[in-house]
C-alpha positions in Angstrom: -21.9 6.0 45.7 -25.4 4.3 45.9 -26.2 4.0 42.2 -25.7 0.0 42.5 -26.5 -1.2 46.0 -27.1 -5.1 45.8 -29.0 -4.9 49.4 -30.8 -3.1 52.0 -32.5 -4.4 54.8 -33.5 -2.8 58.5 -34.0 -5.8 61.1 -34.9 -7.0 64.6 -33.3 -9.3 66.1 -31.4 -11.2 69.3 -28.4 -11.0 70.9 -26.1 -12.7 73.8 -25.0 -10.9 77.0 -21.5 -10.0 75.4 -23.4 -8.4 72.8 -23.4 -10.3 69.9 -25.6 -11.5 67.2 -27.4 -14.8 67.7 -30.3 -14.1 64.9 -31.9 -11.4 62.6 -35.6 -10.5 61.0 -35.5 -8.6 58.3 -39.3 -8.8 57.5 -39.0 -6.3 54.2 -35.1 -7.2 52.5 -34.9 -5.4 49.7 -32.5 -6.8 46.7 -30.8 -3.6 44.6 -32.8 -0.8 46.7 -33.7 2.3 45.3 -30.4 4.6 44.8 -32.6 8.5 47.0 -33.1 5.7 49.7 -29.6 4.7 50.5 -29.2 8.2 49.8 -31.4 9.3 52.5 -30.5 6.8 55.0 -26.4 7.1 54.8 -26.0 10.4 56.6 -28.5 8.9 59.4 -25.7 6.0 59.7 -22.4 7.2 58.9 -22.8 4.7 56.1 -20.0 5.9 53.3 -20.0 2.5 51.2 -18.9 -1.0 51.4 -20.8 -4.0 53.4 -21.6 -3.3 56.7 -23.9 -4.1 58.9 -24.8 -1.4 61.8 -26.8 -0.9 64.8 -29.1 1.3 65.9 -31.8 2.2 68.6 -34.9 3.4 68.5 -34.1 7.1 68.0 -32.1 6.3 65.1 -34.9 4.4 63.4 -37.7 7.0 64.4 -34.7 9.4 62.1 -35.2 6.8 59.3 -39.0 6.7 59.0 -39.0 10.4 58.7 -36.1 10.7 56.1 -37.9 8.1 53.5 -41.0 8.6 54.7 -41.8 10.3 51.2 -39.4 7.5 49.4 -40.6 4.4 50.5 -44.5 4.2 52.6 -43.6 0.0 53.2 -39.7 1.1 54.6 -41.6 3.6 56.8 -44.0 2.0 58.2 -41.7 -0.9 58.9 -38.8 1.2 60.6 -42.1 3.4 62.5 -42.6 -0.2 64.0 -39.1 -0.8 64.5 -39.2 2.4 66.2 -41.2 1.0 69.3 -39.0 -2.2 69.9 -36.9 -3.3 72.9 -34.9 -5.5 71.0 -32.0 -5.0 69.0 -32.0 -3.2 65.8 -29.5 -3.4 62.9 -29.7 -1.9 58.8 -27.6 -3.6 57.2 -26.3 -2.5 53.8 -24.4 -4.2 51.0 -23.2 -2.1 48.7 -22.0 -5.7 47.0 -23.3 -9.2 46.5 -19.6 -10.0 48.2 -18.1 -12.5 50.9 -20.3 -12.4 54.0 -18.1 -11.4 57.3 -21.0 -10.4 59.5 -23.7 -12.4 61.3 -27.1 -9.7 59.8 -25.2 -10.1 56.6 -25.5 -13.6 56.8 -28.9 -13.6 57.6 -29.9 -10.9 55.1 -28.5 -13.4 52.2 -31.2 -16.1 53.4 -33.4 -13.7 53.7 -33.5 -12.5 50.3 -33.8 -16.9 49.4 -37.2 -17.4 51.3 -37.7 -13.8 50.6 -37.3 -15.1 46.7 -35.3 -12.0 45.8 -32.6 -14.5 44.9 -32.5 -18.3 43.5 -30.5 -21.0 45.0 -27.0 -20.1 43.8 -27.5 -16.9 42.6 -25.5 -15.7 46.0 -22.3 -15.3 47.3 -22.4 -17.6 50.5 -18.7 -18.0 51.0 -17.9 -17.9 55.0 -21.4 -18.3 56.3 -20.9 -20.9 58.5 -18.2 -19.3 61.2 -21.0 -16.8 61.0 -23.5 -18.6 62.0 -23.8 -19.6 65.4 -24.9 -22.5 67.0 -28.1 -21.9 69.2 -31.0 -23.3 70.9 -34.5 -22.1 69.0 -36.7 -22.5 72.0 -40.3 -21.1 72.7 -38.2 -17.8 73.7 -36.4 -17.2 70.7 -33.1 -17.6 69.6 -30.8 -18.4 73.3 -27.2 -18.8 73.2 -25.9 -22.0 74.4 -23.7 -21.0 77.7 -26.6 -19.4 78.9 -29.4 -21.9 77.9 -28.7 -23.8 81.5 -29.4 -20.7 83.4 -32.5 -19.4 81.9 -33.9 -22.9 81.8 -33.6 -22.7 85.5 -35.1 -19.0 85.8 -37.7 -20.6 83.7 -38.7 -23.9 86.4 -38.6 -21.4 89.2 -41.3 -19.1 88.0 -43.3 -22.2 86.8 -42.9 -22.0 83.6 -40.7 -24.0 80.8 -37.9 -22.9 78.4 -38.6 -25.4 75.6 -35.7 -26.2 73.2 -36.9 -26.7 70.0 -33.7 -27.8 68.1 -30.0 -26.8 68.4 -28.7 -25.5 65.3 -26.7 -23.2 63.0 -29.8 -22.0 61.0 -33.5 -21.7 62.5 -36.6 -22.4 60.5 -37.9 -20.4 57.8 -41.1 -20.2 58.5 -40.8 -18.1 62.1 -39.2 -16.0 59.6 -41.2 -16.1 56.5 -44.4 -18.0 54.7 -43.9 -17.5 50.9 -47.3 -17.3 49.2 -48.8 -20.5 47.6 -46.6 -22.8 49.0 -48.0 -25.5 51.7 -45.9 -27.0 54.3 -46.9 -30.2 56.5 -43.7 -30.0 58.9 -42.6 -26.4 59.3 -38.8 -28.0 61.2 -37.7 -29.4 57.7 -37.6 -26.0 55.7 -34.4 -24.3 57.0 -34.3 -20.8 56.6 -32.5 -19.6 53.2 -34.4 -21.8 51.7 -36.7 -21.3 48.2 -40.1 -23.2 48.1 -41.3 -21.9 45.3 -45.6 -21.2 43.9 -47.2 -24.5 44.2 -45.4 -26.5 46.2 -46.2 -28.6 48.8 -43.9 -30.3 51.1 -45.2 -33.0 53.3 -44.3 -34.3 56.2 -41.4 -36.5 55.1 -40.2 -33.2 52.9 -37.0 -31.3 53.8 -35.0 -28.6 52.5 -32.2 -27.3 53.0 -30.6 -24.2 52.7 -30.0 -22.5 48.7 -31.5 -25.2 47.8 -35.7 -25.4 46.7 -38.0 -25.3 44.3 -39.4 -23.1 41.3 -42.6 -25.1 42.0 -45.0 -26.2 41.7 -44.4 -29.7 42.6 -44.2 -32.1 45.6 -41.4 -32.6 48.1 -42.0 -35.9 50.4 -38.1 -36.3 50.4 -34.5 -34.2 50.6 -33.2 -31.7 49.1 -30.2 -31.2 50.0 -27.8 -27.3 49.7 -28.1 -26.5 46.7 -30.1 -29.1 45.1 -32.8 -26.4 42.6 -36.7 -28.6 41.7 -37.5 -27.2 38.4 -41.2 -26.9 37.8 -44.0 -29.8 37.8 -41.7 -32.4 39.1 -41.9 -34.7 42.2 -40.1 -36.4 44.9 -41.5 -39.6 46.3 -41.8 -40.5 49.8 -38.0 -40.8 51.7 -36.3 -40.2 48.3 -33.1 -38.3 48.3 -31.1 -35.9 46.4 -27.1 -35.9 47.1 -26.0 -32.3 48.0 -22.2 -30.6 47.3 -22.2 -31.0 51.5 -22.9 -34.8 51.6 -21.2 -37.0 48.5 -22.1 -34.7 45.1 -18.4 -33.0 45.8 -18.4 -30.0 43.1 -21.2 -31.3 41.0 -24.2 -29.5 41.3 -27.6 -31.7 41.3 -30.4 -30.4 40.0 -33.9 -32.2 39.0 -35.7 -30.6 35.4 -39.1 -30.3 35.2 -41.8 -33.0 35.1 -39.5 -35.4 36.5 -40.2 -37.9 39.5 -38.0 -39.3 41.8 -39.8 -42.2 43.2 -40.1 -43.4 46.7 -36.9 -44.4 48.4 -34.5 -43.3 45.3 -32.2 -41.2 44.9 -29.8 -39.3 42.6 -26.5 -37.6 42.7 -26.3 -36.6 39.4 -28.2 -33.8 37.7 -31.1 -34.8 35.7 -32.9 -33.0 32.4 -36.5 -32.7 32.1 -38.7 -35.6 32.2 -36.8 -37.6 33.7 -37.6 -41.0 35.7 -36.2 -42.9 38.5 -37.6 -45.7 39.7 -38.6 -46.4 43.4 -35.5 -48.0 45.9 -33.2 -46.9 43.2 -30.0 -45.0 44.1 -28.3 -43.5 41.0 -24.6 -42.6 41.8 -22.4 -40.6 39.6 -19.9 -43.8 38.9 -23.4 -45.8 38.4 -22.5 -48.3 35.6 -25.9 -48.2 33.7 -27.5 -50.2 31.0 -28.4 -47.6 27.9 -31.1 -49.3 25.9 -32.9 -47.5 22.8 -36.5 -47.1 21.6 -36.3 -50.7 20.8 -35.3 -52.0 23.9 -31.5 -53.0 22.5 -28.4 -52.3 24.6 -26.7 -49.6 23.2 -24.0 -49.5 25.4 -22.9 -49.4 28.9 -22.3 -45.8 30.5 -21.4 -43.9 33.8 -24.5 -42.3 35.4 -22.9 -39.0 34.9 -22.4 -39.7 31.0 -26.2 -39.5 31.0 -26.6 -35.9 33.2 -28.9 -33.6 32.8 -30.1 -35.0 29.6 -34.3 -35.3 29.0 -36.7 -37.9 28.7 -34.9 -41.1 30.5 -36.3 -43.7 32.8 -33.8 -45.1 35.3 -35.1 -48.7 36.3 -33.2 -51.9 37.8 -33.4 -55.1 36.6 -35.5 -57.7 38.7 -33.8 -60.5 37.2 -30.4 -59.5 36.8 -29.9 -56.0 39.2 -28.5 -54.4 36.2 -29.3 -51.3 36.1 -31.3 -49.9 33.3 -31.7 -46.2 31.1 -34.4 -46.6 29.2 -35.6 -43.9 26.1 -37.8 -42.9 23.4 -34.8 -42.5 21.6 -32.1 -44.4 19.0 -29.6 -46.1 19.0 -27.8 -43.3 16.2 -29.6 -40.2 18.7 -28.5 -42.0 22.1 -24.8 -41.8 20.9 -24.8 -38.2 19.3 -26.3 -36.9 22.6 -23.4 -39.0 24.7 -20.3 -37.4 22.1 -21.7 -33.9 22.6 -21.6 -34.5 26.4 -17.7 -35.9 26.1 
C-alpha cells in the first residue's frame, strides 16, 4: 500500500470557528517517505490509501511519535513537540501527486516547493485557488475575515493591537521556511510556494510568486511571476518583469536560462536561453517585431520575438535613433537562419 507514497507531513495550523482550515505549518515535510514510516502511522490514523488530510489530537500525536521512534528520529522529535500543542493538528498523506482536494493538501505542496523538495512545474497544483481561503495575516497569525472585526475590537479593549499585514490567499514564505544560503531584503515579497535556490539574493524591489523561483546563485531586483524559473547566475534588474501564465503569458511557460541579465525596468514575454541580455527599459513580448542582426551587425531578417525563444547568446536592444527592437548575435547569418528554421 505505502511503497509509492508521494508525500507525508505532520502539521499544526489554524482553523476558524467553524473548524475550517485557514493554514497549515509543516516543519519537516517528506517527499517519497520510507514505506516503513507510512506503514507505522497508517493503522493509528485509520488510513487505507489515497490522498487524505487527517485531523488528530495530542494523544494521537504522542502515539504516532512512539510508533515511529525506531524509524525516524527527526519526525519522532517533531511529533513529540506536536503532542504538546494547543493548536489544531493534522497528518497529510499524499499517495500520489494528484489534483488537490483540501487546504492541508494545498499547503503541503506549497511547503514542498519552498523546502526545495520539488521545483516549479514539478507538482500538480490543479485546484489550488479555491482551496486557499482569503484570510487576514496578522501579528497573531491567520484570521478568518468574518471574524476579524470582532477580534480587532477585543484586542483594542485589552489595550492591544491586532495588526493586519496583508489580506491574501498566500502567506509570506519566511513565516513557514527560510531556505539555507539566501538573502531576502523584504520577506513580504516572497510567497509561500516560491523556490529560492542557494545563493539567491532578493532585494527590496524583488518579488517571487508561488510555483516560481530561482536556481541560484543570482540577484533578483524584479518580478518573478507565477510559473517562471530563473537559471543559475542570472540577474533581474530593478523593476523588471517576467510575464507569468496568469498575467498575459497564456500557455507559454516563461523561463530565464543561465547567465542572463534583464535590465532595469525591462520585461520578457518569451523564454530566454542561456547568456541572453535584455536592455534596460525594453519590454519584449512574444509578438514584438525584432530586427535580427548577425555578427557583422547586418540585418538577417525581421522576426517575431517568439521565434527567438530559448536561443542562446542574444542581446536584445532598442535602436535609439529608429526605435526598432534589435537582436544582436555573435553568430553568422547562415547560423542564425539555421537556428530559426530548427525552431519552426
